[in-house]
Structure formats: structure tokens, C-alpha cells
MIZAVEX-117241 format. One line per 2 residues: number of its first residue (from 0); for each residue x, y, z of N, C-alpha, C. Coordinates in pm, whole numbers, plus 50000, padded with zeros to 5 digits. Example, Ala and Ser with C-alpha at 12.3 -4.5 7.8 and 13.67 -1.06 7.14 Angstrom:
BEGIN
0 = 51319/49431/50780/51230/49550/50780/51320/49670/50780  51285/49775/50708/51367/49894/50714/51290/50003/50787 $
This chain:
BEGIN
0 = 50085/49882/50000/50000/50000/50000/50089/50124/50000  50031/50239/49967/50101/50365/49965/50070/50441/50095 $
2 = 50174/50498/50157/50155/50566/50284/50255/50681/50294  50229/50773/50388/50315/50890/50408/50433/50851/50497 $
4 = 50554/50882/50450/50677/50853/50525/50764/50979/50524  50805/51022/50642/50893/51138/50655/51038/51090/50658 $
6 = 51119/51138/50564/51258/51096/50555/51354/51198/50616  51309/51319/50631/51393/51424/50686/51317/51554/50681 $
8 = 51374/51663/50735/51304/51791/50734/51258/51830/50593  51129/51853/50579/51072/51893/50452/51061/51783/50349 $
10 = 51097/51660/50386/51099/51550/50289/50996/51444/50327  50871/51468/50289/50763/51375/50315/50723/51311/50182 $
12 = 50709/51179/50179/50681/51109/50054/50564/51012/50073  50489/50994/49967/50389/50888/49962/50453/50771/49888 $
14 = 50480/50663/49959/50557/50555/49900/50504/50419/49944  50551/50315/49879/50507/50179/49909/50561/50134/50045 $
16 = 50471/50082/50128/50508/50023/50256/50427/49894/50272  50471/49802/50358/50394/49679/50379/50259/49709/50445 $
18 = 50159/49632/50411/50030/49646/50480/50045/49598/50624  49978/49663/50718/49991/49623/50859/49930/49487/50885 $
20 = 49984/49419/50983/49934/49287/51023/49912/49284/51174  49830/49192/51219/49812/49169/51362/49944/49118/51420 $
22 = 49997/49190/51518/50121/49149/51584/50095/49090/51721  49990/49139/51787/49954/49092/51920/49804/49063/51922 $
24 = 49759/48973/52008/49616/48938/52010/49525/49051/52052  49583/49162/52101/49503/49279/52141/49496/49385/52031 $
26 = 49554/49356/51914/49555/49450/51801/49425/49443/51721  49402/49549/51645/49300/49549/51540/49357/49618/51418 $
28 = 49310/49578/51301/49345/49645/51176/49222/49718/51127  49239/49844/51091/49126/49921/51038/49157/49969/50897 $
30 = 49052/49976/50817/49059/50040/50685/49012/50183/50705  49102/50278/50684/49070/50415/50716/48966/50472/50620 $
32 = 48869/50545/50677/48772/50618/50596/48826/50756/50560  48913/50808/50643/48979/50937/50617/49094/50950/50716 $
34 = 49189/51033/50680/49298/51066/50770/49336/51212/50746  49435/51263/50817/49465/51405/50805/49605/51434/50858 $
36 = 49644/51559/50845/49773/51606/50894/49749/51688/51020  49828/51662/51123/49816/51732/51251/49921/51841/51262 $
38 = 49889/51946/51334/49988/52051/51356/50115/51998/51420  50102/51897/51507/50221/51841/51571/50308/51764/51472 $
40 = 50251/51723/51358/50332/51658/51253/50433/51756/51194  50405/51885/51210/50495/51985/51152/50625/52000/51230 $
42 = 50626/51959/51356/50751/51971/51433/50862/51887/51371  50844/51756/51349/50951/51681/51281/50969/51724/51136 $
44 = 50861/51763/51070/50870/51810/50931/50960/51932/50921  50957/52017/51023/51041/52138/51024/51181/52114/51080 $
46 = 51208/51989/51120/51339/51958/51174/51356/51992/51321  51245/52014/51390/51251/52050/51532/51234/51930/51623 $
48 = 51232/51813/51565/51224/51688/51641/51315/51587/51572  51403/51524/51650/51500/51433/51592/51434/51312/51528 $
50 = 51490/51268/51415/51445/51147/51347/51559/51045/51352  51527/50924/51397/51628/50818/51399/51629/50742/51266 $
52 = 51531/50770/51183/51519/50703/51053/51386/50743/50991  51350/50689/50877/51221/50722/50816/51105/50698/50914 $
54 = 51014/50794/50920/50903/50789/51016/50771/50776/50942  50693/50672/50975/50560/50657/50919/50467/50754/50992 $
56 = 50402/50840/50917/50331/50953/50975/50180/50925/50990  50118/51001/51080/49973/50999/51095/49926/50935/51223 $
58 = 49846/51010/51300/49793/50955/51426/49647/50993/51449  49580/51047/51349/49437/51077/51359/49364/50987/51261 $
60 = 49262/50916/51307/49210/50809/51224/49068/50769/51263  48997/50722/51165/48867/50658/51186/48844/50567/51067 $
62 = 48763/50465/51085/48739/50374/50975/48672/50246/51017  48681/50146/50932/48613/50019/50952/48712/49912/50998 $
64 = 48677/49842/51104/48759/49730/51150/48753/49618/51045  48871/49573/51001/48873/49462/50904/48927/49334/50966 $
66 = 48998/49347/51077/49051/49229/51145/49074/49263/51293  49045/49168/51379/49066/49189/51523/49141/49070/51579 $
68 = 49233/49099/51673/49309/48994/51738/49222/48905/51823  49275/48790/51861/49197/48688/51932/49146/48736/52067 $
70 = 49213/48836/52128/49172/48882/52262/49089/49010/52258  49059/49061/52140/48980/49184/52130/48832/49151/52152 $
72 = 48768/49226/52240/48630/49195/52278/48530/49307/52248  48575/49432/52244/48479/49542/52238/48453/49595/52097 $
74 = 48535/49557/52001/48509/49595/51862/48521/49470/51775  48457/49473/51660/48458/49356/51572/48464/49401/51427 $
76 = 48508/49315/51338/48512/49349/51196/48377/49397/51145  48383/49502/51064/48263/49561/51008/48216/49684/51080 $
78 = 48264/49708/51203/48221/49825/51279/48302/49949/51240  48235/50064/51240/48303/50192/51223/48355/50236/51360 $
80 = 48482/50273/51365/48543/50308/51493/48623/50438/51480  48640/50503/51593/48732/50616/51608/48826/50579/51722 $
82 = 48952/50617/51706/49049/50588/51811/49126/50711/51850  49178/50711/51973/49261/50820/52022/49401/50811/51962 $
84 = 49469/50927/51956/49609/50926/51912/49700/50865/52018  49653/50857/52142/49726/50788/52249/49667/50649/52265 $
86 = 49751/50549/52252/49708/50411/52273/49701/50384/52423  49592/50321/52468/49578/50294/52611/49499/50166/52633 $
88 = 49521/50103/52751/49442/49983/52781/49307/50018/52843  49291/50142/52891/49167/50192/52951/49129/50117/53078 $
90 = 49225/50047/53138/49197/49973/53262/49297/50003/53373  49413/50059/53342/49515/50084/53445/49467/50195/53539 $
92 = 49534/50216/53651/49489/50319/53746/49480/50459/53685  49573/50494/53597/49570/50627/53536/49454/50638/53439 $
94 = 49428/50533/53363/49313/50533/53273/49183/50547/53351  49170/50472/53458/49046/50477/53537/49028/50614/53603 $
96 = 49138/50687/53620/49133/50822/53678/49104/50927/53570  49091/50881/53445/49058/50970/53336/49175/51022/53257 $
98 = 49294/50966/53280/49413/51013/53209/49473/50900/53128  49397/50857/53028/49441/50749/52940/49568/50785/52865 $
100 = 49595/50914/52850/49718/50956/52782/49841/50938/52870  49822/50892/52993/49933/50852/53080/49922/50705/53118 $
102 = 49852/50629/53036/49838/50484/53060/49975/50420/53081  49981/50323/53171/50109/50256/53197/50157/50179/53074 $
104 = 50068/50153/52980/50105/50086/52855/50095/50182/52736  50107/50310/52763/50087/50411/52659/50183/50394/52542 $
106 = 50126/50407/52424/50200/50426/52300/50136/50543/52227  50209/50599/52133/50151/50702/52048/50126/50643/51910 $
108 = 50005/50661/51862/49966/50607/51733/50055/50663/51622  50085/50581/51523/50160/50626/51407/50116/50545/51285 $
110 = 50155/50592/51169/50125/50518/51047/49983/50529/50997  49910/50632/51041/49769/50642/51003/49745/50726/50877 $
112 = 49849/50786/50821/49833/50852/50691/49855/50745/50585  49756/50658/50575/49766/50536/50495/49626/50478/50477 $
114 = 49609/50383/50386/49477/50321/50369/49438/50227/50483  49539/50164/50548/49515/50070/50656/49610/50102/50772 $
116 = 49567/50071/50893/49651/50096/51009/49628/49988/51116  49734/49957/51188/49724/49868/51304/49703/49952/51428 $
118 = 49604/49914/51509/49577/49984/51635/49605/49888/51749  49712/49911/51826/49737/49829/51944/49633/49854/52052 $
120 = 49620/49761/52144/49527/49773/52258/49391/49824/52210  49337/49754/52113/49214/49799/52047/49098/49817/52145 $
122 = 49085/49728/52242/48973/49739/52336/48976/49869/52414  49095/49915/52449/49107/50035/52530/49120/50163/52451 $
124 = 49140/50152/52320/49171/50268/52238/49058/50306/52143  48989/50206/52089/48886/50231/51988/48746/50241/52050 $
126 = 48666/50327/51991/48525/50339/52029/48442/50316/51903  48349/50223/51910/48265/50190/51795/48141/50278/51790 $
128 = 48107/50322/51669/47982/50394/51649/47867/50293/51645  47748/50339/51675/47633/50249/51676/47599/50200/51536 $
130 = 47637/50278/51434/47615/50238/51296/47718/50309/51208  47734/50262/51087/47828/50325/50995/47774/50462/50955 $
132 = 47852/50568/50977/47802/50703/50948/47799/50731/50798  47721/50831/50761/47720/50876/50623/47852/50947/50592 $
134 = 47885/50956/50465/48013/51014/50424/48031/51156/50474  47923/51233/50481/47936/51372/50522/47973/51387/50670 $
136 = 47953/51283/50749/47987/51289/50891/48131/51245/50918  48194/51178/50822/48326/51122/50845/48429/51228/50885 $
138 = 48439/51344/50818/48536/51444/50862/48514/51491/51006  48389/51504/51044/48359/51549/51180/48399/51443/51283 $
140 = 48378/51317/51250/48418/51209/51340/48570/51195/51344  48635/51215/51229/48782/51212/51227/48839/51316/51323 $
142 = 48776/51432/51328/48826/51539/51415/48825/51500/51562  48735/51410/51600/48728/51372/51742/48851/51291/51785 $
144 = 48922/51231/51689/49035/51144/51720/49150/51216/51788  49165/51346/51758/49275/51422/51819/49239/51569/51831 $
146 = 49222/51637/51718/49217/51782/51724/49101/51833/51809  48981/51776/51794/48871/51817/51880/48894/51769/52022 $
148 = 48936/51643/52038/48962/51592/52172/49067/51673/52245  49168/51721/52173/49273/51801/52236/49222/51940/52272 $
150 = 49147/52002/52181/49087/52131/52215/48989/52120/52330  48916/52008/52334/48820/51984/52443/48895/51968/52576 $
152 = 49005/51895/52571/49085/51878/52693/49142/52011/52740  49185/52096/52647/49236/52227/52686/49131/52304/52766 $
154 = 49006/52299/52718/48898/52368/52789/48866/52301/52921  48866/52168/52923/48840/52093/53046/48950/52120/53149 $
156 = 49075/52114/53104/49187/52138/53195/49188/52281/53246  49139/52375/53165/49132/52515/53205/49010/52545/53290 $
158 = 48932/52441/53318/48816/52454/53407/48711/52551/53353  48686/52543/53223/48580/52627/53164/48446/52585/53221 $
160 = 48371/52683/53267/48242/52656/53329/48134/52746/53270  48012/52717/53305/47899/52799/53264/47922/52943/53309 $
162 = 47914/53037/53213/47926/53178/53246/48068/53231/53255  48168/53150/53228/48306/53193/53246/48356/53276/53129 $
164 = 48466/53346/53154/48537/53422/53051/48661/53344/53013  48678/53322/52882/48783/53234/52832/48869/53308/52730 $
166 = 48999/53284/52735/49090/53330/52630/49153/53208/52565  49159/53208/52432/49223/53099/52358/49345/53155/52287 $
168 = 49463/53105/52326/49589/53148/52265/49626/53046/52158  49624/53089/52033/49653/53000/51922/49532/52986/51832 $
170 = 49551/53013/51702/49438/53004/51608/49457/52891/51509  49538/52791/51546/49546/52670/51467/49424/52584/51490 $
172 = 49426/52464/51435/49309/52377/51445/49272/52348/51589  49371/52322/51675/49341/52291/51815/49281/52412/51885 $
174 = 49337/52530/51862/49281/52650/51923/49137/52673/51880  49108/52652/51753/48971/52668/51704/48877/52566/51767 $
176 = 48925/52444/51788/48845/52344/51858/48826/52382/52005  48926/52451/52061/48911/52501/52197/48800/52604/52208 $
178 = 48788/52687/52106/48678/52784/52102/48544/52711/52099  48534/52611/52013/48411/52530/52006/48380/52467/52141 $
180 = 48483/52410/52203/48464/52342/52333/48416/52440/52439  48476/52559/52441/48438/52658/52541/48290/52694/52528 $
182 = 48245/52710/52404/48103/52740/52384/48016/52626/52433  48054/52501/52399/47975/52386/52440/47971/52373/52592 $
184 = 48076/52417/52659/48083/52407/52805/48016/52525/52874  47962/52619/52797/47883/52726/52856/47954/52856/52881 $
186 = 48073/52877/52822/48143/53004/52842/48055/53120/52796  48054/53226/52874/47976/53345/52839/48052/53431/52739 $
188 = 48185/53434/52757/48269/53517/52670/48394/53438/52632  48425/53433/52503/48544/53364/52456/48622/53459/52366 $
190 = 48742/53490/52408/48831/53582/52335/48933/53497/52260  48924/53499/52128/49018/53424/52045/49130/53516/52000 $
192 = 49254/53474/52021/49369/53554/51981/49416/53504/51845  49391/53583/51741/49419/53541/51604/49449/53662/51517 $
194 = 49547/53646/51427/49582/53755/51336/49537/53727/51192  49470/53614/51168/49438/53573/51033/49287/53577/51012 $
196 = 49243/53649/50909/49101/53674/50890/49020/53546/50874  49071/53449/50795/48994/53326/50774/48978/53248/50904 $
198 = 49081/53251/50986/49074/53181/51115/48985/53257/51213  48990/53388/51206/48900/53469/51289/48754/53438/51256 $
200 = 48725/53429/51126/48588/53399/51085/48543/53263/51137  48631/53164/51128/48595/53031/51177/48579/53032/51329 $
202 = 48666/53107/51397/48654/53118/51543/48520/53179/51582  48478/53281/51511/48346/53341/51540/48235/53239/51516 $
204 = 48248/53162/51408/48148/53061/51381/48140/52954/51488  48253/52929/51554/48257/52829/51661/48219/52887/51797 $
206 = 48201/53019/51804/48153/53075/51929/48235/53186/51991  48342/53231/51924/48420/53341/51981/48336/53468/51984 $
208 = 48340/53537/52096/48267/53663/52108/48355/53783/52080  48487/53766/52093/48582/53874/52071/48706/53819/52001 $
210 = 48771/53903/51923/48896/53868/51856/49002/53968/51898  49118/53917/51937/49234/54002/51963/49344/53960/51867 $
212 = 49381/54051/51778/49481/54019/51676/49623/54042/51726  49639/54125/51828/49773/54158/51877/49831/54043/51960 $
214 = 49963/54040/51969/50032/53938/52048/50117/54004/52155  50176/53921/52239/50269/53971/52341/50202/54066/52438 $
216 = 50279/54164/52484/50229/54259/52584/50108/54335/52534  50109/54370/52405/49996/54445/52349/49870/54359/52350 $
218 = 49884/54231/52317/49768/54142/52320/49716/54124/52462  49806/54108/52557/49766/54093/52697/49693/54218/52744 $
220 = 49745/54335/52707/49682/54461/52749/49539/54471/52696  49517/54425/52574/49382/54430/52517/49288/54332/52587 $
222 = 49341/54214/52624/49259/54119/52700/49220/54179/52834  49315/54241/52900/49284/54303/53029/49184/54417/53013 $
224 = 49195/54490/52903/49099/54598/52877/48959/54540/52857  48950/54431/52781/48821/54368/52756/48759/54311/52883 $
226 = 48843/54270/52976/48794/54210/53100/48799/54308/53218  48808/54436/53187/48807/54543/53289/48917/54523/53392 $
228 = 49035/54480/53343/49152/54466/53428/49160/54337/53507  49062/54250/53492/49056/54129/53573/49140/54015/53514 $
230 = 49126/53994/53383/49185/53876/53320/49081/53768/53304  49120/53659/53243/49026/53551/53211/49021/53447/53321 $
232 = 48903/53388/53338/48888/53277/53432/48966/53155/53383  48962/53133/53251/49023/53015/53190/49100/53058/53065 $
234 = 49220/53004/53051/49300/53033/52931/49345/52901/52870  49326/52888/52739/49365/52768/52666/49492/52799/52588 $
236 = 49602/52734/52622/49730/52754/52552/49746/52642/52451  49740/52678/52322/49732/52578/52215/49843/52592/52113 $
238 = 49960/52637/52156/50071/52657/52064/50195/52580/52110  50248/52616/52228/50363/52544/52281/50495/52617/52271 $
240 = 50494/52748/52248/50617/52826/52242/50632/52907/52371  50753/52955/52400/50770/53040/52518/50679/53163/52515 $
242 = 50662/53221/52396/50580/53341/52384/50433/53312/52412  50383/53200/52359/50241/53168/52379/50212/53133/52524 $
244 = 50305/53063/52590/50284/53030/52731/50288/53156/52817  50382/53246/52789/50389/53371/52865/50261/53452/52847 $
246 = 50211/53454/52724/50087/53526/52696/49969/53464/52769  49964/53331/52770/49855/53262/52838/49855/53292/52987 $
248 = 49971/53281/53050/49980/53306/53194/49943/53451/53226  49985/53544/53141/49958/53686/53168/49811/53720/53149 $
250 = 49739/53642/53068/49597/53670/53044/49507/53612/53153  49558/53518/53231/49476/53454/53334/49469/53540/53460 $
252 = 49354/53545/53519/49335/53619/53644/49395/53541/53760  49426/53604/53872/49465/53529/53991/49354/53430/54028 $
254 = 49392/53305/54049/49294/53201/54075/49239/53138/53949  49276/53193/53833/49233/53136/53706/49316/53014/53670 $
256 = 49279/52951/53561/49344/52824/53522/49388/52829/53376  49510/52781/53354/49563/52767/53219/49562/52619/53182 $
258 = 49493/52585/53074/49496/52450/53020/49590/52450/52900  49701/52379/52910/49802/52387/52804/49814/52254/52730 $
260 = 49797/52261/52599/49802/52141/52515/49897/52155/52397  49955/52274/52379/50056/52290/52276/50182/52215/52318 $
262 = 50234/52128/52230/50356/52053/52263/50468/52154/52288  50527/52157/52409/50623/52263/52441/50756/52248/52368 $
264 = 50802/52359/52315/50934/52366/52254/51003/52491/52307  51096/52469/52399/51171/52580/52457/51099/52653/52569 $
266 = 50992/52597/52620/50916/52663/52727/50984/52640/52861  51009/52747/52935/51062/52739/53071/50981/52835/53158 $
268 = 50946/52792/53277/50859/52871/53364/50939/52928/53481  50903/53049/53521/50966/53119/53633/50889/53085/53760 $
270 = 50954/53013/53850/50887/52971/53973/50836/53087/54056  50911/53195/54063/50869/53311/54141/50743/53373/54080 $
272 = 50741/53381/53946/50624/53435/53877/50502/53347/53902  50521/53215/53899/50410/53124/53926/50361/53139/54070 $
274 = 50455/53154/54161/50421/53164/54303/50332/53285/54330  50372/53401/54280/50296/53522/54306/50178/53541/54210 $
276 = 50179/53472/54100/50069/53484/54005/49944/53410/54050  49960/53305/54131/49848/53227/54185/49753/53180/54075 $
278 = 49811/53107/53979/49731/53057/53868/49748/52906/53857  49637/52837/53839/49640/52692/53825/49686/52655/53684 $
280 = 49745/52536/53672/49788/52488/53541/49765/52337/53532  49713/52294/53418/49698/52152/53390/49703/52135/53239 $
282 = 49771/52031/53194/49778/52009/53050/49851/51882/53017  49912/51883/52898/49983/51765/52851/49909/51698/52738 $
284 = 49952/51576/52702/49882/51503/52595/49736/51479/52635  49646/51505/52544/49503/51497/52578/49458/51354/52597 $
286 = 49386/51326/52706/49325/51193/52725/49198/51182/52641  49216/51180/52510/49103/51183/52417/49005/51069/52443 $
288 = 49057/50954/52482/48970/50838/52504/48862/50867/52609  48893/50952/52706/48793/50989/52806/48674/51060/52742 $
290 = 48700/51141/52642/48596/51225/52583/48531/51164/52459  48593/51062/52400/48547/51012/52270/48399/50975/52265 $
292 = 48347/50897/52359/48204/50861/52346/48113/50982/52340  48138/51081/52424/48056/51201/52426/48073/51282/52298 $
294 = 48197/51301/52253/48221/51381/52134/48162/51316/52010  48178/51184/51998/48119/51113/51885/47968/51127/51886 $
296 = 47908/51118/52003/47763/51131/52015/47717/51270/51971  47790/51372/52010/47754/51509/51970/47759/51525/51819 $
298 = 47862/51465/51757/47875/51471/51612/47760/51395/51544  47735/51274/51590/47633/51191/51526/47492/51249/51541 $
300 = 47472/51327/51647/47342/51393/51667/47335/51530/51600  47444/51569/51535/47445/51696/51463/47459/51819/51550 $
302 = 47504/51801/51675/47517/51914/51767/47639/52000/51737  47746/51938/51688/47869/52010/51657/47922/51963/51521 $
304 = 47998/52051/51456/48057/52017/51327/48205/52055/51326  48285/51980/51400/48427/52014/51410/48502/51997/51279 $
306 = 48449/51918/51185/48516/51895/51058/48529/52018/50971  48461/52128/51008/48478/52253/50932/48621/52304/50939 $
308 = 48697/52253/51035/48836/52297/51049/48923/52248/50934  48876/52146/50861/48949/52099/50743/48920/52193/50627 $
310 = 49016/52274/50591/48995/52370/50483/49075/52335/50359  49136/52217/50357/49207/52168/50239/49186/52017/50232 $
312 = 49146/51970/50117/49125/51826/50097/49209/51780/49979  49290/51676/50003/49381/51626/49901/49381/51474/49902 $
314 = 49413/51413/49789/49437/51268/49792/49566/51238/49865  49575/51121/49923/49695/51083/49998/49821/51098/49913 $
316 = 49811/51073/49785/49927/51083/49697/49988/51224/49698  49908/51325/49734/49956/51463/49738/49982/51511/49880 $
318 = 50020/51418/49966/50043/51451/50107/50149/51558/50124  50251/51559/50038/50358/51659/50050/50303/51800/50036 $
320 = 50206/51820/49946/50144/51951/49932/50065/51987/50058  50002/51889/50120/49930/51915/50245/50023/51966/50354 $
322 = 50139/51903/50368/50236/51949/50467/50286/52090/50434  50317/52114/50306/50364/52247/50267/50259/52354/50298 $
324 = 50134/52324/50264/50027/52421/50284/50009/52455/50432  50017/52355/50518/50003/52382/50660/50127/52451/50715 $
326 = 50244/52410/50670/50368/52473/50716/50371/52621/50679  50319/52654/50561/50319/52793/50513/50193/52868/50556 $
328 = 50110/52804/50636/49986/52862/50688/49890/52902/50575  49897/52827/50464/49797/52841/50359/49675/52755/50389 $
330 = 49687/52667/50485/49575/52581/50525/49578/52567/50676  49459/52555/50736/49450/52532/50880/49477/52384/50907 $
332 = 49408/52297/50831/49423/52153/50853/49384/52080/50726  49469/51987/50684/49450/51916/50558/49390/51778/50582 $
334 = 49279/51751/50514/49216/51621/50513/49273/51540/50397  49309/51416/50424/49366/51329/50321/49267/51219/50285 $
336 = 49235/51209/50158/49144/51104/50110/49227/50979/50080  49180/50866/50131/49256/50741/50113/49177/50645/50024 $
């Protein structure tokens, strides 16, 4: 089969690879209905993450189970499933506490930018839909696998509540999903920090009440002006740079909470600033498996349409153009047809 393989910075190819096989009795093989490119895929693509050799890319996925290992009990061939980008058994103490992304058997999904993929620990990772969805719902269900689940976790970790004031730092796909999540969780005011008109428009469509285009100290000053000097109850940090984290912390009110899901690159925190700032923090890899049943249900009932975040659709053979478009910010998120 043909699949996306990263050979080095800027060198992504669609090339022949072996079809996946059952390696362990807890595995499942799925035929993907759709796949996509994640913002975090751009870190190794840009050379900001070491490669020990060619890397099979892709960790967002949904599709039909075509084979299940002998010990798999909760999904079966023929079912449409969505899985988390974090592989988990969903039974260990951390999973039962709601943090499947810290499962004692955690793996990170890979190789999903392809027609078929192997999913380890299928019982703990995959969630089956009650029926095979129509084609128009597939992009929205694909979004639940990571980007929506991660944006949802950012809002959950930031303790977004009914009537709260929220700031979202980052206008990439995850940040936009954070805006959607904040609205679904009952935020009264959501301030999206974005400098790009198309992303601003999508943020408004997802529930942003205010847009702040400025960054750094100027952006923080405008947030404080909008909140009458108080700051936000909840801040979603969806980038992972030192600048975005500093901006997030500065926008949060004393006693407020920062939910951080941007993979950190070069972020260092000042303990004295944290001590006197009195701001809560929670984040890390999103425990998407915790949220999947609810998010899939919302999609299937037509309550949310997270798939609108896909603004570029390409065949898998043109995966290199998808990476270029996202790297150059010509696209928010690329959907790959398999």
C-alpha cells in the first residue's frame, strides 16, 4: 500500500510500505475512511524533532475494523470506529482516573496517513459507532480522534464553566476546537487571539465573542481591557512556544486556570512568577479516550461540526502539498482522502 513517510526535514513522501498485520492478540486492523495532517506533525517536518530514521506519519484516524486479534472483545470486523492518538488499555489506574494519555502501557499512534493501520490495545483505544456514518459525517468524526479531543481537553483542563470568561491562545486547528469546546461548556465570553482573517471567521462561527489580533504585551493589554483589568477565568494555551505560554499566563486572572496542550518547545517557567501569580495549570497530551464517546455522540446527533476545520482536501498521493500548505499557513488543517 502507499503511505506517508517522513525521511527528513521537509521530505515527506507517499511511497510503498507493507500492509499492517496483527502482531499481538490485542491488536485490530482498520481500513481508514479518512485521515489528516496534525499541527504536531509539523515539528519533525520542520526539523525541530530528531528522526532516527524514516518515520511513518499519521495519528488521527477513523474507519472500519477489518481484522481483530483473538483477545479483542469490544470491537469487531465491520464496525466503524474512532480511536485516540494515544494508545491505552483503559483499565490501568491512570486510565480509570481519566488520564488514558498517561496509561502505563501508553504508545503514540503512528502510520495512520495510509489506507490501513494497526491499532494496538484495540479494546482500550477504539470506540465503535452504533452504525456506519454517512460520508458527510466522516470528517467530523475524524476530528474527534485528536484535534477536537485536544481542544476539548484544553477547555476541560482550564476549568471552563457555565458563564466563564475564556481566552484561547493560538488560532490553529486545536485552538479553534478550543473555542468550540468553550462554547459547548457554557462560556459566556470567549476571546480568540488570532491575526488571520479566515481563522477569525471560523473562530466566530465556533463561538468566539471577541477577537484580539495583537500578540505579546499588546495582546495581553487588550485582553485586560476587555475584562476590565481582571483577566480571564480560563486560558487555553494551544501553541507550545515560550511566547504563547507567557501570553497565556499573563491573560489569566489570579485564581484562574491555564489548560496547556501545545507541545512545548523551549518553554521554561519562572517559579517566582508562578508563586505570586496564583494561577492553576493543567495540561499535557490529551486523554482523548475519556471524551470520545461524548464527542462522537455530539457529532452523530448533529450538535457540533468540528470537521469545518478541514479547509484543504487532498488525495493521499499529494500529502507533500498538504504538509507544505500547513507549514506555510495556507491551510488550517488538511484532510487526506485514502
